[in-house]
C-alpha positions as a Markdown table, in Angstrom:
| # | Residue | x | y | z |
|---|---|---|---|---|
| 1 | Met | -21.4 | 10.3 | 11.3 |
| 2 | Lys | -23.7 | 12.7 | 9.5 |
| 3 | Ile | -21.7 | 15.8 | 8.5 |
| 4 | Glu | -24.5 | 18.1 | 9.8 |
| 5 | Leu | -24.1 | 16.6 | 13.3 |
| 6 | Leu | -20.3 | 16.8 | 13.1 |
| 7 | Lys | -20.4 | 20.5 | 12.3 |
| 8 | Asp | -22.2 | 21.1 | 15.6 |
| 9 | Leu | -19.3 | 19.4 | 17.5 |
| 10 | Leu | -16.5 | 21.2 | 15.8 |
| 11 | Glu | -14.3 | 23.3 | 18.1 |
| 12 | Glu | -11.5 | 25.6 | 16.9 |
| 13 | Asn | -8.1 | 25.6 | 18.4 |
| 14 | Asp | -4.5 | 25.9 | 17.2 |
| 15 | His | -3.7 | 22.2 | 17.3 |
| 16 | Lys | -2.0 | 20.9 | 14.1 |
| 17 | Ile | -2.9 | 17.7 | 12.2 |
| 18 | Ile | -0.3 | 16.2 | 9.8 |
| 19 | Tyr | -1.5 | 13.5 | 7.3 |
| 20 | Leu | 1.5 | 11.8 | 5.7 |
| 21 | Ile | 0.3 | 9.6 | 2.9 |
| 22 | Met | 2.5 | 7.0 | 1.2 |
| 23 | Asp | 0.6 | 6.2 | -2.0 |
| 24 | Gly | 0.0 | 2.5 | -2.4 |
| 25 | Leu | 1.5 | 1.7 | 0.9 |
| 26 | Gly | 0.0 | -1.7 | 1.6 |
| 27 | Gly | 1.8 | -4.8 | 0.1 |
| 28 | Leu | 2.1 | -8.5 | 0.1 |
| 29 | Pro | 5.0 | -11.0 | 0.7 |
| 30 | Gln | 7.0 | -12.2 | -2.2 |
| 31 | Thr | 6.6 | -15.8 | -1.0 |
| 32 | Pro | 3.9 | -17.3 | 1.3 |
| 33 | Gly | 4.6 | -16.5 | 4.9 |
| 34 | Gly | 7.2 | -13.9 | 4.1 |
| 35 | Lys | 7.2 | -10.2 | 4.8 |
| 36 | Thr | 5.5 | -7.4 | 2.9 |
| 37 | Glu | 7.5 | -4.4 | 1.7 |
| 38 | Leu | 6.6 | -2.3 | 4.8 |
| 39 | Glu | 7.4 | -5.2 | 7.1 |
| 40 | Thr | 10.8 | -5.7 | 5.3 |
| 41 | Ala | 11.8 | -2.0 | 5.5 |
| 42 | Asn | 13.9 | -0.7 | 8.4 |
| 43 | Thr | 11.6 | 2.0 | 9.8 |
| 44 | Pro | 12.7 | 3.1 | 13.3 |
| 45 | Asn | 10.8 | 6.5 | 13.2 |
| 46 | Leu | 7.5 | 4.9 | 12.0 |
| 47 | Asp | 7.9 | 2.2 | 14.6 |
| 48 | Ala | 8.4 | 4.8 | 17.3 |
| 49 | Leu | 5.2 | 6.6 | 16.3 |
| 50 | Ala | 3.3 | 3.3 | 16.2 |
| 51 | Ala | 4.5 | 2.3 | 19.7 |
| 52 | Glu | 3.3 | 5.6 | 21.1 |
| 53 | Gly | 0.1 | 5.8 | 19.1 |
| 54 | Ile | -2.7 | 3.6 | 17.8 |
| 55 | Cys | -2.7 | 1.4 | 14.7 |
| 56 | Gly | -5.1 | -0.4 | 12.5 |
| 57 | Leu | -6.2 | -1.3 | 9.0 |
| 58 | Leu | -8.3 | 0.8 | 6.7 |
| 59 | Asp | -10.7 | -0.1 | 3.9 |
| 60 | Pro | -10.8 | 2.8 | 1.4 |
| 61 | Val | -14.2 | 1.9 | -0.1 |
| 62 | Ser | -15.3 | -1.4 | 1.2 |
| 63 | Pro | -13.8 | -4.8 | 2.0 |
| 64 | Gly | -12.9 | -6.6 | -1.2 |
| 65 | Ile | -13.1 | -3.5 | -3.4 |
| 66 | Thr | -10.0 | -2.3 | -5.2 |
| 67 | Pro | -10.0 | 1.6 | -5.1 |
| 68 | Gly | -8.6 | 4.1 | -7.6 |
| 69 | Ser | -6.5 | 6.9 | -6.3 |
| 70 | Gly | -9.4 | 9.3 | -6.4 |
| 71 | Pro | -11.7 | 7.3 | -4.1 |
| 72 | Gly | -8.8 | 6.4 | -1.9 |
| 73 | His | -7.9 | 10.0 | -1.2 |
| 74 | Leu | -11.4 | 11.3 | -0.9 |
| 75 | Ala | -11.9 | 8.7 | 1.8 |
| 76 | Leu | -8.8 | 9.9 | 3.6 |
| 77 | Phe | -10.2 | 13.4 | 3.7 |
| 78 | Gly | -13.5 | 12.1 | 5.1 |
| 79 | Tyr | -15.6 | 12.2 | 1.9 |
| 80 | Asp | -17.5 | 8.9 | 1.3 |
| 81 | Pro | -16.1 | 7.7 | -2.0 |
| 82 | Gln | -19.4 | 6.0 | -2.8 |
| 83 | Glu | -21.2 | 9.3 | -2.5 |
| 84 | Phe | -18.6 | 11.7 | -4.0 |
| 85 | Ile | -17.6 | 10.1 | -7.3 |
| 86 | Ile | -15.1 | 12.2 | -9.2 |
| 87 | Gly | -13.8 | 11.5 | -12.7 |
| 88 | Arg | -10.2 | 11.4 | -13.6 |
| 89 | Gly | -10.6 | 14.2 | -16.1 |
| 90 | Val | -11.7 | 16.7 | -13.5 |
| 91 | Leu | -8.8 | 15.7 | -11.3 |
| 92 | Ser | -6.3 | 16.0 | -14.2 |
| 93 | Ala | -7.6 | 19.5 | -14.9 |
| 94 | Leu | -7.5 | 20.7 | -11.3 |
| 95 | Gly | -4.1 | 19.1 | -10.9 |
| 96 | Ile | -2.5 | 21.4 | -13.4 |
| 97 | Gly | -4.3 | 24.4 | -11.9 |
| 98 | Phe | -7.0 | 24.8 | -14.5 |
| 99 | Lys | -10.0 | 26.7 | -13.1 |
| 100 | Leu | -13.1 | 24.7 | -13.9 |
| 101 | Thr | -16.6 | 26.0 | -14.0 |
| 102 | Glu | -19.9 | 24.2 | -13.5 |
| 103 | Lys | -20.4 | 24.3 | -17.3 |
| 104 | Asp | -17.3 | 22.1 | -17.8 |
| 105 | Val | -16.8 | 18.4 | -18.8 |
| 106 | Ala | -13.2 | 17.2 | -18.6 |
| 107 | Ala | -11.4 | 14.1 | -19.8 |
| 108 | Arg | -7.9 | 12.9 | -19.5 |
| 109 | Leu | -6.2 | 12.3 | -22.9 |
| 110 | Asn | -3.3 | 10.0 | -23.8 |
| 111 | Phe | -1.3 | 10.7 | -26.9 |
| 112 | Cys | -1.1 | 7.3 | -28.6 |
| 113 | Thr | 0.1 | 5.5 | -31.8 |
| 114 | Ile | -2.3 | 4.0 | -34.3 |
| 115 | Asp | -1.5 | 2.0 | -37.4 |
| 116 | Glu | -2.7 | 2.5 | -41.0 |
| 117 | Asn | -5.9 | 0.6 | -40.1 |
| 118 | Gly | -6.7 | 2.7 | -37.1 |
| 119 | Arg | -5.7 | 0.1 | -34.5 |
| 120 | Val | -3.9 | 1.1 | -31.4 |
| 121 | Val | -0.2 | 0.1 | -31.4 |
| 122 | Asp | 1.0 | 2.0 | -28.3 |
| 123 | Arg | -1.5 | 3.5 | -25.8 |
| 124 | Arg | 1.1 | 6.0 | -24.6 |
| 125 | Ala | 3.0 | 6.8 | -27.8 |
| 126 | Gly | 6.3 | 5.7 | -26.2 |
| 127 | Arg | 5.7 | 8.1 | -23.4 |
| 128 | Ile | 6.7 | 11.1 | -25.5 |
| 129 | Pro | 8.6 | 13.9 | -23.8 |
| 130 | Thr | 6.5 | 16.8 | -22.4 |
| 131 | Glu | 8.1 | 19.2 | -24.8 |
| 132 | Leu | 6.7 | 17.3 | -27.8 |
| 133 | Asn | 3.3 | 17.1 | -26.0 |
| 134 | Gln | 3.2 | 20.9 | -25.8 |
| 135 | Lys | 3.9 | 21.3 | -29.5 |
| 136 | Leu | 1.2 | 18.8 | -30.4 |
| 137 | Val | -1.3 | 20.5 | -28.1 |
| 138 | Glu | -0.6 | 23.9 | -29.6 |
| 139 | Lys | -1.0 | 22.4 | -33.1 |
| 140 | Ile | -4.4 | 20.9 | -32.2 |
| 141 | Arg | -5.5 | 24.0 | -30.4 |
| 142 | Ser | -4.9 | 26.2 | -33.5 |
| 143 | Arg | -6.7 | 23.9 | -35.9 |
| 144 | Val | -9.7 | 22.3 | -34.2 |
| 145 | Lys | -13.1 | 24.1 | -34.7 |
| 146 | Leu | -16.1 | 22.7 | -32.9 |
| 147 | Pro | -19.7 | 23.5 | -33.8 |
| 148 | Gly | -22.1 | 25.6 | -31.8 |
| 149 | Glu | -21.4 | 27.8 | -28.8 |
| 150 | Val | -19.0 | 25.4 | -27.1 |
| 151 | Glu | -15.5 | 26.3 | -26.0 |
| 152 | Phe | -12.8 | 23.7 | -25.8 |
| 153 | Phe | -9.5 | 23.9 | -23.9 |
| 154 | Leu | -6.6 | 21.5 | -24.4 |
| 155 | Glu | -3.7 | 21.5 | -21.9 |
| 156 | Thr | -0.5 | 19.5 | -21.5 |
| 157 | Val | -0.2 | 17.5 | -18.2 |
| 158 | Ser | 3.2 | 15.7 | -18.7 |
| 159 | Glu | 4.8 | 13.2 | -21.1 |
| 160 | His | 2.0 | 11.6 | -23.1 |
| 161 | Arg | -0.8 | 12.9 | -20.9 |
| 162 | Ala | -3.1 | 15.9 | -21.6 |
| 163 | Val | -6.5 | 17.1 | -20.6 |
| 164 | Leu | -9.5 | 18.2 | -22.6 |
| 165 | Ile | -12.2 | 20.5 | -21.2 |
| 166 | Leu | -15.4 | 21.2 | -23.0 |
| 167 | Arg | -17.4 | 24.2 | -21.8 |
| 168 | Gly | -21.0 | 24.9 | -22.7 |
| 169 | Glu | -24.6 | 24.8 | -21.6 |
| 170 | Gly | -26.3 | 21.4 | -21.1 |
| 171 | Leu | -23.3 | 19.2 | -21.3 |
| 172 | Gly | -23.2 | 15.9 | -19.5 |
| 173 | Gly | -20.2 | 13.8 | -18.4 |
| 174 | Asn | -21.5 | 10.2 | -18.4 |
| 175 | Ile | -19.4 | 9.0 | -21.4 |
| 176 | Asn | -17.4 | 5.9 | -21.9 |
| 177 | Asp | -13.6 | 5.9 | -22.3 |
| 178 | Thr | -12.4 | 5.7 | -25.9 |
| 179 | Asp | -9.2 | 4.0 | -24.6 |
| 180 | Pro | -9.7 | 0.2 | -25.3 |
| 181 | Gln | -7.1 | -0.6 | -22.6 |
| 182 | Glu | -5.3 | -3.0 | -25.1 |
| 183 | Val | -3.4 | -2.8 | -28.4 |
| 184 | Gly | -4.3 | -4.3 | -31.7 |
| 185 | Val | -7.8 | -3.0 | -31.6 |
| 186 | Glu | -9.5 | 0.3 | -32.6 |
| 187 | Pro | -10.3 | 3.0 | -30.1 |
| 188 | Leu | -13.9 | 2.9 | -28.8 |
| 189 | Glu | -16.5 | 5.3 | -30.0 |
| 190 | Pro | -17.7 | 7.8 | -27.4 |
| 191 | Lys | -21.3 | 7.3 | -26.3 |
| 192 | Gly | -23.4 | 9.2 | -23.7 |
| 193 | Glu | -25.6 | 7.5 | -21.2 |
| 194 | Asp | -28.2 | 10.3 | -21.2 |
| 195 | Pro | -29.2 | 13.1 | -23.6 |
| 196 | Ala | -26.8 | 15.7 | -22.1 |
| 197 | Ser | -23.9 | 13.3 | -22.2 |
| 198 | Gln | -24.7 | 12.2 | -25.7 |
| 199 | Lys | -24.5 | 15.9 | -26.7 |
| 200 | Thr | -21.0 | 15.9 | -25.2 |
| 201 | Ala | -20.2 | 12.6 | -26.9 |
| 202 | Glu | -21.0 | 14.1 | -30.3 |
| 203 | Leu | -18.7 | 17.0 | -29.7 |
| 204 | Val | -15.9 | 14.6 | -28.6 |
| 205 | Lys | -16.5 | 12.5 | -31.7 |
| 206 | Glu | -16.0 | 15.6 | -33.9 |
| 207 | Phe | -12.9 | 16.7 | -31.9 |
| 208 | Leu | -11.3 | 13.2 | -32.3 |
| 209 | Arg | -12.1 | 13.2 | -36.1 |
| 210 | Gln | -10.3 | 16.5 | -36.5 |
| 211 | Val | -7.4 | 15.4 | -34.3 |
| 212 | Lys | -6.8 | 12.3 | -36.4 |
| 213 | Glu | -6.5 | 14.4 | -39.5 |
| 214 | Ile | -4.3 | 17.0 | -37.8 |
| 215 | Leu | -1.9 | 14.4 | -36.4 |
| 216 | Lys | -1.9 | 11.9 | -39.3 |
| 217 | Asp | 1.7 | 12.7 | -40.3 |
| 218 | Glu | 3.1 | 12.8 | -36.8 |
| 219 | His | 5.0 | 9.9 | -35.2 |
| 220 | Pro | 4.8 | 8.3 | -32.8 |
| 221 | Ala | 1.9 | 10.4 | -31.4 |
| 222 | Asn | -0.6 | 10.4 | -34.2 |
| 223 | Tyr | -3.9 | 10.2 | -32.2 |
| 224 | Val | -5.3 | 10.5 | -28.7 |
| 225 | Leu | -7.3 | 8.3 | -26.4 |
| 226 | Ala | -9.8 | 9.7 | -23.9 |
| 227 | Arg | -10.5 | 8.5 | -20.4 |
| 228 | Gly | -12.3 | 9.6 | -17.2 |
| 229 | Phe | -15.0 | 11.9 | -18.6 |
| 230 | Ala | -16.6 | 13.9 | -15.8 |
| 231 | Lys | -18.8 | 16.9 | -15.3 |
| 232 | Tyr | -17.3 | 19.3 | -12.7 |
| 233 | Val | -19.4 | 19.6 | -9.6 |
| 234 | Pro | -17.8 | 21.6 | -6.7 |
| 235 | Leu | -17.4 | 19.7 | -3.4 |
| 236 | Pro | -17.8 | 21.2 | 0.1 |
| 237 | Thr | -14.4 | 22.2 | 1.3 |
| 238 | Met | -12.4 | 20.9 | 4.3 |
| 239 | Lys | -13.0 | 24.3 | 5.9 |
| 240 | Glu | -16.7 | 23.9 | 5.5 |
| 241 | Arg | -16.8 | 20.3 | 6.7 |
| 242 | Tyr | -14.2 | 20.3 | 9.5 |
| 243 | Gly | -13.2 | 23.9 | 10.2 |
| 244 | Leu | -9.7 | 23.1 | 8.9 |
| 245 | Asn | -7.4 | 25.4 | 7.0 |
| 246 | Ala | -5.6 | 22.8 | 4.9 |
| 247 | Leu | -2.3 | 22.9 | 2.9 |
| 248 | Ala | -1.3 | 20.2 | 0.4 |
| 249 | Ile | 2.3 | 19.3 | -0.3 |
| 250 | Ala | 2.4 | 17.0 | -3.3 |
| 251 | Gln | 4.4 | 16.5 | -6.4 |
| 252 | Tyr | 2.0 | 14.8 | -8.8 |
| 253 | Pro | -0.7 | 16.6 | -10.6 |
| 254 | Met | -3.6 | 14.3 | -9.7 |
| 255 | Tyr | -3.0 | 14.6 | -6.0 |
| 256 | Arg | -2.6 | 18.4 | -6.3 |
| 257 | Gly | -6.0 | 18.3 | -8.1 |
| 258 | Leu | -7.6 | 16.2 | -5.4 |
| 259 | Ala | -6.4 | 18.7 | -2.8 |
| 260 | Arg | -7.8 | 21.7 | -4.8 |
| 261 | Leu | -11.1 | 19.8 | -5.1 |
| 262 | Val | -11.6 | 19.9 | -1.4 |
| 263 | Gly | -10.4 | 23.4 | -0.9 |
| 264 | Met | -6.8 | 23.0 | 0.2 |
| 265 | Thr | -4.2 | 25.5 | -0.6 |
| 266 | Val | -1.7 | 24.0 | -3.1 |
| 267 | Pro | 1.7 | 25.8 | -3.3 |
| 268 | Glu | 4.1 | 25.3 | -6.2 |
| 269 | Lys | 5.3 | 21.8 | -6.9 |
| 270 | Pro | 8.1 | 20.7 | -4.6 |
| 271 | Glu | 10.8 | 18.9 | -6.6 |
| 272 | Thr | 12.6 | 17.2 | -3.7 |
| 273 | Tyr | 12.0 | 15.8 | -0.2 |
| 274 | Gln | 13.9 | 18.8 | 1.2 |
| 275 | Ala | 11.6 | 21.2 | -0.7 |
| 276 | Met | 8.6 | 19.3 | 0.8 |
| 277 | Trp | 10.1 | 19.9 | 4.3 |
| 278 | Glu | 10.7 | 23.5 | 3.5 |
| 279 | Gln | 7.1 | 24.0 | 2.3 |
| 280 | Leu | 5.8 | 22.4 | 5.5 |
| 281 | Thr | 7.9 | 24.4 | 7.9 |
| 282 | Ser | 7.5 | 27.8 | 6.1 |
| 283 | Asn | 3.7 | 27.4 | 6.1 |
| 284 | Tyr | 3.3 | 25.7 | 9.4 |
| 285 | Asn | 2.0 | 28.7 | 11.4 |
| 286 | Asp | -0.6 | 29.6 | 8.7 |
| 287 | Tyr | -2.5 | 26.2 | 8.5 |
| 288 | Asp | -3.8 | 23.6 | 10.8 |
| 289 | Phe | -4.1 | 20.5 | 8.5 |
| 290 | Phe | -1.3 | 19.3 | 6.3 |
| 291 | Phe | -1.7 | 16.7 | 3.5 |
| 292 | Ile | 1.8 | 15.4 | 2.6 |
| 293 | His | 1.8 | 13.0 | -0.4 |
| 294 | Phe | 4.6 | 10.6 | -1.4 |
| 295 | Lys | 4.0 | 8.9 | -4.8 |
| 296 | Lys | 7.0 | 6.6 | -5.4 |
| 297 | Thr | 5.7 | 3.8 | -3.0 |
| 298 | Asp | 2.9 | 3.3 | -5.5 |
| 299 | Ser | 4.9 | 3.6 | -8.7 |
| 300 | Ser | 7.5 | 1.1 | -7.5 |
| 301 | Gly | 4.7 | -1.3 | -6.6 |
| 302 | Glu | 3.1 | -0.9 | -10.0 |
| 303 | Asp | 6.5 | -1.6 | -11.5 |
| 304 | Gly | 6.7 | -4.8 | -9.5 |
| 305 | Asp | 9.9 | -3.7 | -7.8 |
| 306 | Phe | 9.7 | -5.0 | -4.3 |
| 307 | Asp | 13.2 | -3.9 | -3.3 |
| 308 | Arg | 12.7 | -0.3 | -4.6 |
| 309 | Lys | 9.5 | 0.0 | -2.7 |
| 310 | Val | 11.3 | -1.1 | 0.5 |
| 311 | Lys | 14.0 | 1.5 | -0.1 |
| 312 | Ile | 11.5 | 4.3 | -0.7 |
| 313 | Ile | 9.7 | 3.4 | 2.5 |
| 314 | Glu | 13.0 | 3.7 | 4.3 |
| 315 | Glu | 13.7 | 7.1 | 2.8 |
| 316 | Ile | 10.3 | 8.4 | 3.9 |
| 317 | Asp | 10.9 | 7.0 | 7.4 |
| 318 | Ala | 14.0 | 9.1 | 7.6 |
| 319 | Trp | 11.9 | 12.1 | 6.6 |
| 320 | Val | 9.3 | 11.3 | 9.2 |
| 321 | Gly | 11.9 | 11.6 | 11.9 |
| 322 | Gln | 11.7 | 15.4 | 11.7 |
| 323 | Leu | 7.9 | 15.7 | 12.2 |
| 324 | Lys | 7.7 | 15.6 | 16.0 |
| 325 | Ser | 10.1 | 18.6 | 16.2 |
| 326 | Leu | 7.2 | 20.7 | 14.9 |
| 327 | Asp | 5.0 | 19.7 | 17.9 |
| 328 | Pro | 1.9 | 18.7 | 16.1 |
| 329 | Ala | -1.2 | 17.4 | 18.0 |
| 330 | Val | -1.7 | 14.5 | 15.6 |
| 331 | Ile | 0.4 | 12.7 | 13.0 |
| 332 | Val | -1.4 | 10.2 | 10.8 |
| 333 | Val | 0.6 | 7.8 | 8.5 |
| 334 | Thr | -1.1 | 5.6 | 6.0 |
| 335 | Gly | -1.9 | 5.1 | 2.3 |
| 336 | Asp | -4.7 | 5.6 | -0.1 |
| 337 | His | -4.8 | 2.0 | -1.1 |
| 338 | Ser | -2.5 | -1.1 | -1.3 |
| 339 | Thr | -0.2 | -1.6 | -4.3 |
| 340 | Pro | 1.6 | -4.9 | -3.8 |
| 341 | Ser | 4.7 | -5.4 | -5.9 |
| 342 | Val | 3.7 | -9.0 | -6.6 |
| 343 | Leu | 0.5 | -7.8 | -8.2 |
| 344 | Lys | 1.9 | -4.7 | -10.0 |
| 345 | Ser | -1.4 | -3.0 | -9.4 |
| 346 | His | -3.8 | -1.5 | -6.9 |
| 347 | Ser | -5.4 | -4.2 | -4.7 |
| 348 | Trp | -8.3 | -4.7 | -2.3 |
| 349 | His | -6.1 | -5.4 | 0.7 |
| 350 | Pro | -6.7 | -3.1 | 3.7 |
| 351 | Val | -4.1 | -0.4 | 4.3 |
| 352 | Pro | -1.9 | -0.2 | 7.4 |
| 353 | Ala | -2.4 | 3.0 | 9.4 |
| 354 | Leu | -1.1 | 4.7 | 12.5 |
| 355 | Leu | -2.3 | 7.7 | 14.5 |
| 356 | Trp | 0.1 | 9.3 | 16.9 |
| 357 | Ser | -1.1 | 11.9 | 19.4 |
| 358 | Arg | -0.2 | 13.0 | 22.9 |
| 359 | Phe | -3.8 | 11.9 | 23.8 |
| 360 | Ala | -3.7 | 8.5 | 22.1 |
| 361 | Arg | -4.2 | 5.5 | 24.4 |
| 362 | Pro | -1.3 | 3.3 | 23.2 |
| 363 | Asp | -2.0 | -0.2 | 22.1 |
| 364 | Ser | 0.4 | -3.2 | 22.1 |
| 365 | Val | 1.7 | -2.4 | 18.6 |
| 366 | Thr | 5.4 | -1.6 | 18.5 |
| 367 | Arg | 6.2 | -2.1 | 14.8 |
| 368 | Phe | 4.5 | -0.4 | 11.8 |
| 369 | Gly | 3.5 | -3.2 | 9.5 |
| 370 | Glu | 0.4 | -4.9 | 8.1 |
| 371 | Arg | 0.3 | -7.8 | 10.6 |
| 372 | Asp | 1.2 | -5.6 | 13.5 |
| 373 | Cys | -1.5 | -3.0 | 12.6 |
| 374 | Ala | -4.1 | -5.8 | 12.5 |
| 375 | Ser | -3.9 | -6.0 | 16.3 |
| 376 | Gly | -4.1 | -2.3 | 17.0 |
| 377 | Tyr | -6.9 | -0.3 | 18.7 |
| 378 | Ile | -8.1 | 1.3 | 15.5 |
| 379 | Gly | -9.1 | -2.1 | 14.4 |
| 380 | Arg | -10.3 | -2.4 | 10.8 |
| 381 | Met | -12.5 | 0.4 | 9.7 |
| 382 | Ala | -13.6 | 2.5 | 6.7 |
| 383 | Thr | -11.0 | 5.1 | 5.8 |
| 384 | Lys | -13.6 | 7.8 | 5.7 |
| 385 | His | -13.8 | 7.7 | 9.6 |
| 386 | Leu | -10.1 | 8.4 | 10.0 |
| 387 | Ile | -10.6 | 12.1 | 9.9 |
| 388 | Ile | -13.0 | 11.9 | 12.9 |
| 389 | Leu | -10.3 | 10.2 | 15.0 |
| 390 | Ala | -7.8 | 12.8 | 13.9 |
| 391 | Leu | -10.1 | 15.7 | 14.9 |
| 392 | Ala | -10.9 | 14.0 | 18.3 |
| 393 | Asn | -7.2 | 13.6 | 19.1 |
| 394 | Ala | -6.6 | 17.2 | 18.2 |
| 395 | Leu | -9.3 | 18.2 | 20.7 |
| 396 | Arg | -11.3 | 19.7 | 17.9 |
| 397 | Leu | -14.6 | 17.9 | 18.8 |
| 398 | Lys | -17.0 | 18.8 | 21.6 |
| 399 | Lys | -19.0 | 16.3 | 23.6 |
| 400 | Phe | -22.0 | 14.8 | 21.9 |
| 401 | Gly | -25.3 | 15.1 | 23.8 |
| 402 | Ala | -26.0 | 16.2 | 27.4 |
């Protein structure tokens, strides 16, 4: 649906929408014909929501396309990920609360280890502690000098991760990663795809040259690799698109950044499940859309740990048991993409989804799992349409046409 048309249908009320997102939720059986992680888990609360609501499968980008976390979440918020393409650098900067401007190009950095020949030995420098990262960032900040009227900002994210922001007139963000994605080879040279991006690439080249000299006596973090270059372009907010005052409850910087990108309020990082619940309940009267993000389903999948992913799903199910006590109009439970443990990575498989509402017309699904969801009323649809269903079930859309 065209966003201009949707705006004409929006209707304000006090009905609440809760989006509970288990990152990388979808999975695969360990053996042919077996059960996925979600199907293996004991999930009485999710099953109860599925039995009372409607279920289906979601394609974050398109059938057969493996999405990154950025596209997957933008689709959940109703932004077409093929139209709104956001680089990892921008998300990393927003995730730590850095205030970007339209003059900025951002890139995610990994501290890494290179040998005497300049070849990458460890792309993450042994996942150095955040405290060492902060010391190295300060060392680089105090010594790097870039030419021209360009400012640079370097900020710690966590462990080996940092973010670089270049600020100036006429900068472009279409630059390749310098991370070769493998060891035993040299980092790649940054190159721009257009004149504005080539201008940025030359600045990056000079930055990296100086960093190599500054860190040459450090170990294990004696260089940096750059990924996800992107020019910051503000997006229309959830309030502008859907009339929703939105709150994000998330622990990981990238998802906090995604939430800020679409205009959500992002309170301080909650350290525990209990802290997440307290943030939800203490802010419940002030917002009408709640994005609640759980990361460990994804990280356990990427680690190839089937049993741990099952356990985390069960822990989240127990957390879900509290939600109906808040009397929301809509509860959505799904993921941004699939991360099967057997693949140890994101995958193209559609993501199971449920939508509970007092106005949902229940389907025959009584269990929240991939195979069960395949027979639900939602069917198989693009994730970007999910927000429309949520708005409709919250009675926030007027009739279309006479």
